[in-house]
C-alpha positions as CSV (number, residue, x, y, z in Angstrom):
1,M,75.7,157.7,115.1
2,E,75.7,154.8,112.6
3,T,73.2,154.8,109.8
4,P,71.1,151.7,109.0
5,S,73.2,151.0,105.9
6,E,76.4,150.9,108.0
7,E,74.7,148.6,110.6
8,N,73.7,146.2,107.8
9,Q,77.3,146.2,106.4
10,D,78.6,145.4,109.9
11,Q,76.2,142.5,110.2
12,K,77.2,141.2,106.8
13,Q,80.9,141.3,107.8
14,D,80.1,139.5,111.1
15,K,78.2,136.8,109.2
16,R,81.0,136.5,106.7
17,G,83.6,136.2,109.5
18,C,81.6,133.4,111.1
19,F,81.2,131.7,107.8
20,E,85.0,131.9,107.0
21,C,85.7,130.7,110.5
22,C,83.5,127.6,110.0
23,I,85.1,126.9,106.6
24,K,88.5,127.1,108.2
25,C,87.5,124.7,111.0
26,L,86.0,122.3,108.5
27,G,89.1,122.5,106.4
28,G,91.3,121.3,109.3
29,V,89.3,118.1,109.8
30,P,91.2,115.0,108.4
31,Y,88.2,113.4,106.7
32,A,90.2,110.5,105.4
33,S,91.4,109.6,108.9
34,L,87.9,110.1,110.2
35,V,86.4,107.7,107.7
36,A,89.2,105.1,108.4
37,T,88.7,105.5,112.1
38,I,84.9,104.9,111.8
39,L,85.5,101.9,109.6
40,C,88.2,100.5,112.0
41,F,85.9,100.9,115.0
42,S,83.0,99.3,113.2
43,G,85.1,96.3,112.0
44,V,86.7,95.7,115.3
45,A,83.3,96.0,117.1
46,L,81.7,93.5,114.8
47,F,84.6,91.0,115.0
48,C,84.9,91.2,118.8
49,G,81.2,91.3,119.7
50,C,80.0,88.7,117.2
51,G,83.1,86.5,117.7
52,H,82.7,86.4,121.4
53,V,79.0,85.3,121.2
54,A,79.7,82.8,118.4
55,L,82.4,81.1,120.4
56,T,80.1,80.7,123.4
57,G,77.5,79.1,121.0
58,T,80.1,76.8,119.5
59,V,81.0,75.5,123.0
60,T,77.3,74.8,123.7
61,I,76.8,72.9,120.4
62,L,80.0,70.8,121.0
63,E,79.0,70.0,124.6
64,T,75.5,69.1,123.7
65,H,75.8,67.0,120.6
66,F,79.5,66.1,119.8
67,S,81.5,65.8,123.1
68,R,79.4,64.9,126.2
69,V,82.5,64.0,128.3
70,T,84.0,67.1,129.8
71,S,87.6,65.9,129.8
72,D,87.4,65.4,126.0
73,H,86.8,69.0,125.2
74,A,88.5,70.6,128.3
75,M,91.4,71.9,126.2
76,L,89.1,73.3,123.6
77,T,87.1,75.1,126.2
78,D,90.3,76.6,127.7
79,V,91.4,77.8,124.2
80,I,88.0,79.4,123.5
81,Q,88.1,81.2,126.9
82,L,91.6,82.4,126.1
83,M,90.4,83.7,122.7
84,Q,87.6,85.5,124.4
85,Y,90.0,87.3,126.7
86,V,92.2,88.1,123.7
87,I,89.1,89.6,122.1
88,Y,88.7,91.9,125.1
89,G,92.3,93.1,124.7
90,I,91.9,93.6,120.9
91,A,88.8,95.8,121.4
92,S,90.5,97.9,124.0
93,F,93.8,98.3,122.1
94,F,92.1,99.3,118.8
95,F,89.8,101.7,120.5
96,L,92.9,103.6,121.9
97,Y,94.9,103.1,118.7
98,G,92.2,104.5,116.5
99,I,91.9,107.6,118.6
100,I,95.7,108.1,118.5
101,L,95.7,107.8,114.7
102,L,92.8,110.2,114.4
103,A,94.7,112.7,116.6
104,E,97.8,112.2,114.4
105,G,95.6,112.9,111.4
106,F,94.5,116.2,113.0
107,Y,98.1,117.1,113.8
108,T,99.4,116.4,110.3
109,T,96.5,118.2,108.6
110,S,97.3,121.3,110.8
111,A,101.0,121.0,109.8
112,V,100.2,120.9,106.1
113,K,97.6,123.7,106.3
114,E,100.0,125.9,108.2
115,L,102.9,125.2,105.9
116,H,103.6,128.8,105.1
117,S,103.0,130.2,108.6
118,E,105.0,130.1,111.8
119,F,104.0,126.5,112.6
120,K,107.0,124.1,112.2
121,T,107.1,120.4,112.3
122,T,109.7,118.8,114.6
123,I,111.9,115.8,114.0
124,C,110.1,114.1,116.9
125,G,106.7,114.5,115.0
126,R,108.2,113.1,111.8
127,C,109.6,110.1,113.8
128,I,106.3,109.4,115.4
129,S,104.6,109.5,112.0
130,G,107.1,107.0,110.7
131,L,106.6,104.8,113.7
132,F,102.9,104.8,113.1
133,V,103.4,103.8,109.5
134,F,105.6,100.8,110.6
135,L,103.2,99.8,113.4
136,T,100.1,100.0,111.1
137,Y,101.8,97.9,108.5
138,I,102.5,95.2,111.1
139,L,99.0,95.3,112.4
140,G,97.6,95.1,108.8
141,V,99.6,91.9,108.2
142,A,98.4,90.5,111.5
143,W,94.8,91.2,110.7
144,L,95.2,89.5,107.4
145,G,95.9,86.4,109.4
146,V,93.0,87.1,111.7
147,F,90.7,87.5,108.6
148,G,91.9,84.1,107.3
149,F,91.5,82.5,110.7
150,S,88.0,83.8,111.1
151,A,86.9,82.3,107.8
152,V,87.7,78.7,109.1
153,P,84.6,78.5,111.4
154,V,82.5,79.9,108.6
155,F,83.7,77.1,106.4
156,L,83.0,74.4,109.0
157,F,79.5,75.7,109.8
158,Y,78.8,76.0,106.0
159,N,79.7,72.4,105.5
160,M,77.3,71.4,108.3
161,W,74.6,73.6,106.9
162,S,75.0,72.3,103.3
163,T,74.8,68.7,104.6
164,C,71.5,69.5,106.3
165,A,70.3,71.1,103.1
166,A,71.3,68.0,101.2
167,M,69.2,65.8,103.6
168,K,66.1,67.9,102.8
169,S,66.6,67.7,99.0
170,S,65.0,65.2,96.7
171,V,68.3,63.2,96.4
172,A,68.0,62.2,100.1
173,N,64.8,60.3,99.3
174,F,66.8,57.6,97.5
175,T,69.4,57.2,100.3
176,N,69.3,56.4,104.0
177,I,69.2,59.6,105.9
178,D,70.9,58.1,108.9
179,S,74.0,57.5,106.7
180,I,74.4,61.2,106.2
181,C,76.7,62.4,109.0
182,V,79.0,65.2,110.1
183,D,82.1,64.2,112.0
184,V,83.8,67.2,113.6
185,R,86.7,65.0,114.9
186,Q,88.2,65.1,111.4
187,Y,88.7,68.8,111.7
188,G,90.8,68.4,114.9
189,I,88.4,70.3,117.1
190,I,87.9,67.4,119.5
191,P,90.0,64.2,119.9
192,W,89.2,61.0,118.1
193,N,88.1,59.3,121.3
194,A,85.4,61.9,121.9
195,T,81.8,60.6,122.3
196,P,79.8,60.6,120.1
197,G,82.0,62.8,117.9
198,K,79.6,62.9,115.0
199,A,75.9,63.6,114.3
200,C,73.8,61.7,111.8
201,G,70.3,61.8,110.3
202,S,67.6,63.5,112.3
203,T,70.1,64.5,115.0
204,L,72.1,66.4,112.5
205,G,68.9,68.0,111.3
206,D,67.9,69.1,114.8
207,I,71.4,70.7,115.2
208,C,71.0,72.7,112.1
209,N,67.5,73.8,113.1
210,S,68.6,74.9,116.6
211,N,68.9,78.5,117.6
212,D,72.5,78.0,118.7
213,F,73.7,76.8,115.3
214,Y,71.7,79.4,113.4
215,L,73.0,82.3,115.6
216,S,76.6,81.1,115.7
217,Y,76.7,80.5,111.9
218,H,75.6,84.0,111.1
219,L,77.6,85.6,113.8
220,Y,80.8,84.0,112.4
221,I,79.9,85.4,109.0
222,V,79.5,88.9,110.5
223,A,82.7,88.5,112.5
224,C,84.6,87.5,109.3
225,A,83.2,90.6,107.6
226,G,84.2,92.7,110.5
227,A,87.8,91.4,110.2
228,G,87.8,92.2,106.5
229,A,86.5,95.7,107.2
230,T,89.3,96.2,109.8
231,V,91.9,95.1,107.2
232,I,90.5,97.6,104.7
233,A,90.6,100.3,107.5
234,L,94.3,99.5,108.3
235,I,95.2,99.7,104.6
236,H,93.4,103.0,104.4
237,F,95.3,104.2,107.5
238,L,98.6,103.0,106.0
239,M,98.0,105.1,102.9
240,I,97.1,108.1,104.9
241,L,100.0,107.8,107.3
242,S,102.5,107.4,104.4
243,A,101.1,110.4,102.6
244,N,101.2,112.5,105.8
245,W,104.8,111.5,106.5
246,A,105.8,112.6,103.0
247,Y,103.9,115.9,103.5
248,L,105.7,116.5,106.9
249,K,109.0,115.7,105.3
250,D,108.4,118.2,102.5
251,A,107.1,120.7,105.0
252,S,110.3,120.5,107.1
253,Q,112.4,120.9,104.0
254,M,110.4,123.9,103.0
255,H,110.7,125.5,106.4
256,A,114.5,124.9,106.3
257,Y,114.7,126.6,102.9
258,Q,112.6,129.5,104.2
259,D,114.8,129.9,107.3
260,I,118.0,130.0,105.1
261,K,116.4,132.4,102.7
262,L,115.2,134.7,105.6
263,K,118.7,134.6,107.1
264,E,120.4,135.5,103.9
265,E,118.0,138.4,103.4
266,R,118.7,139.7,106.8
267,E,122.4,139.5,106.2
268,L,122.0,141.3,102.9
269,Q,120.1,144.0,104.6
270,D,122.7,144.3,107.3
271,I,125.5,144.6,104.7
272,T,123.5,147.2,102.8
273,S,122.8,149.3,105.9
274,R,126.5,149.1,107.0
275,S,127.6,150.2,103.5
276,K,125.2,153.2,103.6
277,E,126.5,154.1,107.0
278,C,130.1,154.0,105.8
279,L,129.3,156.2,102.8
280,N,127.5,158.7,105.0
281,S,130.5,158.8,107.4
282,Y,132.9,159.6,104.5
283,T,130.7,162.2,103.1
C-alpha cells in the first residue's frame, strides 16, 4: 500500500508530465507563420470588404452627380462589377493560401524540431517549400501593384475633399464659389462627352457632405491600408518560407550524414565480430 508521500510524488510527476507535454505542444507552434497568417487574413479582408462597398458608393456618386446618361458610364460600371467579382476570387484564394502556408509552417517546424529523431524530410517536401517561396514572391510583387492601384481612388477623393475644404476657407470669400469645380473627366473615369462631367460650387459642397462620399472616401483609405498590410504579410511569409527551406535543406544533409555514419558503424561492427569469430575458430 502506497504511503501519502509516495502518492504526492506520483501527483507531482503527473503534473510535471502534463506541463512538459504542454510545453512541447507550444514549442511546435509556428508563431511567425501564425502572425503572418493573421496579418494576411486581416489585410485581405479589409481590402476586399471595404473595396467592394467603396466601389458601389463610387458608382452611385458618378451616376447621381457626374454622368446622368447611362451609356456614358456603362463601360465603367462593367469594369467595377468585374473588379467586384475579382475581389470575391481574391478573398477565396487567399483564405485557402493562408491556411496552406500555415500548415506548411507546422510541417517545417516539426521537421526542424525532430531533426535528430527518426523524422526525415523528403525531396517532395523540399520542392513544395521551394514552390511556395516562388509563388509567394510572385504574389508579393502583384500585391505591390494592387497597393499602388488602391492609392489612386484615395488620391482622387482627397483632391475632391481638399477642394471642398478650400471652398469653406476664408480665401473662398474673395472668389466666386461657383468657379471652384471638380471635373472627373480629366482623370479618364468617364468620357469627355459625359453630362455634366463636373461639379461646381454648392453642388460640389453637397457631394462632399453626402454620406456616399464620406463613406467611400474612408473605405478607400482602409482598403489601401489593407493592401499594405497584405504586402507586409507576404514579405513576412517570404522570409519565413526562405528560412524554412534552408532549414529543411540542412536537415536533409544532416540526415544523410547520420545515415552514412550509422552504416559505417554497422559495417565496422560486422568486421569486428567476424574477426573475433575467426580468431575463436583458430584457437
